[in-house]
C-alpha positions in Angstrom: -14.9 -28.4 -17.2 -13.4 -27.6 -20.7 -9.7 -28.4 -20.3 -8.7 -27.9 -23.9 -6.9 -24.5 -23.2 -6.0 -25.1 -19.6 -2.4 -25.4 -18.6 -2.2 -28.0 -15.8 1.4 -27.0 -15.1 0.0 -24.0 -13.2 -2.3 -26.2 -11.2 -0.7 -27.7 -8.1 0.0 -31.5 -8.3 -1.7 -33.8 -5.8 -0.9 -37.5 -5.3 -3.5 -39.9 -3.9 -3.0 -43.6 -3.2 -5.5 -46.4 -2.8 -4.7 -49.4 -0.7 -3.6 -51.8 -3.5 0.1 -50.8 -3.5 0.8 -48.0 -1.0 4.5 -48.7 -0.9 4.9 -48.0 -4.6 2.8 -44.8 -4.2 5.1 -43.6 -1.5 8.1 -44.4 -3.6 6.7 -42.2 -6.4 5.9 -39.4 -3.9 9.5 -39.6 -2.6 10.9 -39.3 -6.1 8.8 -36.3 -6.8 9.4 -34.7 -3.6 5.7 -34.6 -2.9 3.6 -36.0 -0.1 0.6 -38.3 -0.6 -2.8 -36.6 0.2 -4.5 -37.8 3.2 -7.4 -40.2 2.2 -9.7 -42.2 4.4 -10.5 -45.6 3.0 -12.5 -48.1 5.1 -15.1 -50.9 4.9 -18.6 -50.8 6.3 -19.7 -53.9 8.3 -21.2 -55.3 5.1 -17.9 -54.9 3.1 -18.9 -51.8 1.1 -15.9 -49.4 0.5 -16.1 -45.8 1.9 -13.7 -43.3 0.5 -13.2 -39.7 1.7 -10.4 -37.3 0.4 -9.3 -35.5 3.5 -7.8 -32.5 1.8 -8.9 -29.8 -0.6 -8.4 -30.9 -4.3 -10.4 -28.1 -5.9 -8.5 -27.1 -9.0 -5.7 -29.5 -8.5 -4.0 -31.8 -11.0 -4.7 -35.1 -9.3 -2.9 -38.5 -9.8 -4.6 -41.5 -8.3 -2.1 -44.4 -7.9 -3.9 -47.7 -7.8 -3.1 -51.0 -9.6 -6.1 -53.3 -10.4 -4.5 -56.5 -9.2 -6.8 -59.1 -7.5 -8.9 -58.9 -5.5 -11.5 -57.2 -7.6 -12.2 -54.7 -4.8 -9.0 -52.8 -6.0 -10.9 -52.0 -9.2 -13.9 -50.7 -7.3 -11.8 -48.7 -5.0 -10.1 -47.0 -7.9 -13.4 -46.1 -9.5 -14.7 -44.6 -6.2 -11.5 -42.6 -5.7 -11.8 -41.2 -9.2 -15.5 -40.3 -8.5 -14.6 -38.6 -5.2 -11.9 -36.5 -6.8 -14.2 -35.4 -9.6 -17.0 -34.5 -7.2 -14.4 -32.5 -5.2 -13.8 -30.3 -8.3 -10.3 -31.6 -9.2 -9.1 -29.8 -12.4 -7.9 -33.1 -13.9 -7.8 -36.7 -12.6 -5.2 -39.1 -14.0 -5.6 -42.8 -13.0 -2.1 -44.1 -12.6 -2.7 -47.8 -12.9 0.7 -49.7 -12.8 -1.0 -53.0 -13.4 -4.1 -53.0 -15.7 -6.2 -56.0 -14.7 -8.5 -58.1 -16.9 -6.1 -57.3 -19.8 -6.3 -60.9 -21.0 -10.0 -60.5 -21.8 -9.2 -58.2 -24.7 -11.2 -59.9 -27.6 -14.3 -62.0 -28.1 -12.7 -65.1 -29.3 -15.3 -67.4 -27.9 -19.2 -67.3 -27.9 -20.8 -65.5 -25.0 -17.6 -64.0 -23.3 -17.0 -60.5 -22.1 -14.3 -58.1 -23.3 -13.5 -57.2 -19.7 -10.6 -55.0 -20.7 -12.9 -52.8 -22.6 -15.5 -52.8 -19.8 -12.9 -51.7 -17.3 -11.9 -48.8 -19.7 -15.5 -47.8 -19.8 -15.9 -47.8 -16.0 -12.8 -45.7 -15.5 -14.0 -43.2 -18.0 -17.6 -43.1 -16.7 -16.2 -42.6 -13.1 -14.5 -39.4 -14.4 -10.8 -40.2 -15.2 -9.4 -37.6 -17.7 -6.3 -39.7 -18.5 -4.8 -43.1 -17.8 -1.2 -43.9 -17.2 -0.2 -47.6 -17.0 2.7 -50.0 -17.6 3.0 -52.9 -20.0 -0.6 -53.7 -21.0 -1.1 -57.3 -21.8 -1.9 -56.3 -25.4 -1.2 -52.9 -27.0 -4.7 -52.8 -28.4 -6.1 -52.0 -24.9 -5.0 -48.4 -25.5 -7.8 -48.2 -28.2 -10.4 -49.3 -25.6 -10.2 -45.8 -24.1 -11.9 -42.7 -25.4 -9.5 -40.5 -23.2 -5.7 -40.1 -23.5 -3.6 -43.1 -22.5 0.1 -43.1 -21.7 1.4 -46.6 -22.0 4.7 -47.0 -20.4 7.2 -49.8 -20.7 9.3 -51.3 -17.9 12.0 -52.2 -20.4 14.4 -49.4 -19.3 14.2 -50.6 -15.8 15.2 -54.2 -16.8 17.7 -53.0 -19.4 19.8 -51.1 -16.9 19.7 -54.1 -14.5 20.9 -56.7 -17.2 23.4 -54.3 -18.7 25.3 -54.3 -15.4 25.4 -58.1 -15.6 27.4 -57.8 -18.8 26.1 -61.1 -20.2 27.9 -62.2 -23.4 26.7 -64.8 -25.9 23.1 -63.6 -25.2 19.8 -64.6 -26.7 16.4 -63.1 -25.8 13.6 -65.7 -26.0 10.0 -64.7 -26.8 7.5 -67.0 -24.9 5.3 -67.1 -28.0 4.8 -65.3 -31.4 2.8 -62.5 -29.8 5.7 -61.7 -27.4 8.2 -61.5 -30.3 8.0 -57.7 -30.5 8.9 -57.3 -26.8 11.7 -59.8 -27.0 13.1 -58.2 -30.2 13.2 -54.8 -28.3 15.2 -56.4 -25.5 17.5 -58.1 -27.9 18.3 -54.9 -29.7 18.9 -52.9 -26.5 21.1 -55.6 -24.9 22.9 -56.6 -28.0 21.6 -60.2 -28.1 20.1 -62.6 -30.6 16.4 -63.4 -30.8 14.6 -66.8 -30.5 10.9 -67.6 -30.4 9.1 -70.5 -28.6 6.3 -72.1 -30.6 3.5 -73.0 -28.2 -0.1 -73.7 -28.0 -2.6 -73.2 -25.1 -4.9 -76.4 -24.6 -6.7 -74.5 -21.9 -6.4 -71.2 -19.9 -3.2 -70.9 -17.8 -1.8 -74.0 -19.6 0.9 -74.0 -22.3 2.6 -76.7 -24.3 5.9 -76.0 -26.1 6.4 -77.7 -29.5 9.5 -76.0 -31.0 12.1 -73.2 -30.7 12.9 -70.9 -33.6 16.5 -69.8 -33.2 19.8 -71.1 -31.6 19.9 -71.3 -27.8 22.6 -73.9 -27.2 25.4 -72.7 -25.0 23.7 -69.3 -24.7 22.6 -67.1 -21.9 18.8 -66.9 -22.3 16.6 -64.1 -21.1 12.9 -64.7 -21.2 10.7 -61.6 -20.9 7.0 -61.4 -20.3 4.4 -58.8 -19.2 3.3 -61.0 -16.3 3.9 -64.2 -14.4 0.5 -65.6 -13.2 0.6 -69.4 -12.6 4.2 -69.6 -14.1 3.0 -72.4 -16.4 4.3 -70.6 -19.6 7.6 -69.6 -17.9 8.4 -73.0 -16.5 7.7 -74.7 -19.9 10.0 -72.2 -21.6 12.7 -72.8 -19.0 12.5 -76.6 -19.3 12.6 -76.5 -23.1 15.5 -74.1 -23.2 17.5 -76.3 -20.8 16.7 -79.4 -22.9 18.0 -77.5 -26.0 21.4 -76.7 -24.2 20.8 -73.2 -22.9 23.7 -72.3 -20.5 21.6 -70.1 -18.0 18.1 -69.0 -18.2 17.0 -65.6 -16.7 13.3 -64.7 -16.4 11.8 -61.2 -16.2 8.2 -60.1 -16.0 6.7 -56.7 -15.2 3.8 -57.9 -13.1 4.5 -60.6 -10.5 1.1 -62.0 -9.9 2.3 -65.4 -8.7 -1.0 -67.2 -8.5 -1.8 -70.7 -7.6 1.1 -73.1 -8.1 3.4 -70.3 -9.4 5.8 -70.3 -6.4 6.1 -74.0 -6.2 6.8 -74.2 -10.0 9.4 -71.5 -10.0 11.2 -72.7 -6.9 11.7 -76.1 -8.6 12.7 -74.7 -12.0 16.2 -74.7 -13.2 16.4 -70.9 -13.6 19.4 -68.6 -12.8 17.4 -65.6 -11.8 13.8 -64.1 -11.7 13.5 -60.4 -12.1 10.2 -58.6 -11.6 9.0 -55.0 -10.8 6.9 -53.6 -7.9 3.8 -52.8 -10.0 1.9 -55.1 -7.6 3.0 -55.9 -4.1 4.4 -59.4 -3.3 2.4 -61.7 -1.0 4.2 -62.5 2.3 6.8 -65.2 2.0 7.3 -64.8 -1.7 10.8 -63.6 -1.3 11.7 -66.4 1.0 10.3 -69.0 -1.3 12.3 -67.6 -4.2 15.8 -66.6 -3.1 16.7 -65.9 -6.8 13.9 -63.3 -7.1 14.9 -59.6 -7.5 12.3 -56.9 -7.4 13.1 -53.6 -9.3 11.2 -50.5 -8.6 9.2 -48.6 -11.3 8.6 -45.7 -8.9 11.2 -43.4 -10.7 9.7 -44.2 -14.1 6.2 -43.5 -13.0 7.3 -40.4 -11.2 9.0 -39.1 -14.4 5.8 -39.9 -16.4 3.6 -38.0 -13.8 6.0 -35.0 -13.9 5.9 -34.9 -17.7 2.1 -35.3 -17.7 1.7 -32.5 -15.2 4.1 -30.2 -17.2 2.5 -31.1 -20.6 5.8 -32.4 -21.9 6.6 -35.5 -23.8 6.3 -38.9 -22.1 7.7 -40.9 -24.9 11.1 -39.3 -24.4 11.5 -41.7 -21.4 12.0 -44.7 -23.8 14.4 -43.1 -26.4 
């Protein structure tokens, strides 16, 4: 349908959740005072995914909440949910993707490799998504991979409120590499700290070697922000070099806690004061027990506000001013 002159504020909102992170979806629904639509999601004997929306969505403003964290079936489930909503005559379908997977495959920097982040954008658009709402893309350029509107949110306000309550003085925010300097600079400005940058190189995927630090960290409280923690190699290398250079305490924050492979073992043995993440992806069983210094902050309120603004056709960027 032609939606150029249609006001979705007059169309009833409807929230749907896939199986990737139902707890976050329920948290968003609670903040909005809405209920999650009844959806049947099951597997056939051969593993194929079956999706049925069990309520009428005709003419509704639909928001599908589904991060695309591993396994890859979460991506396929999202695509099938979008397709089901479009075929049921939803007025508009917004894919709420708290974690956008395959974001690291964002350029063709080697021969014969896929730009999977662009492929995923194409798939979501082809499935019928009208808009996308996500948090902390691995690279900002991913927004340009879509030919539909994208609202790129930042978890920074959630982390800022948490660390403001700690009232850390003599603070420095440390970028894990040059590409993370913009994120670190934003945290430094908001928290009233200085900025430092770690100079590192990657000899292989999921491996990082630190060669130098630009900035003074000796005797300082250091906060190291990143968009994700995967195998924790980058973070642990940063923690080690900061402590070697005389940092007083090191605080680590990351939006997406993937915690793959040796991540838990590495972080458990690291000299880190605290690890702060959000609930964009669910933690595996036992993670909290393995990392007693781990704090999980919810982005449910942030996403709920963004959904409400999208539904009412009001500004989303106001959430970050």
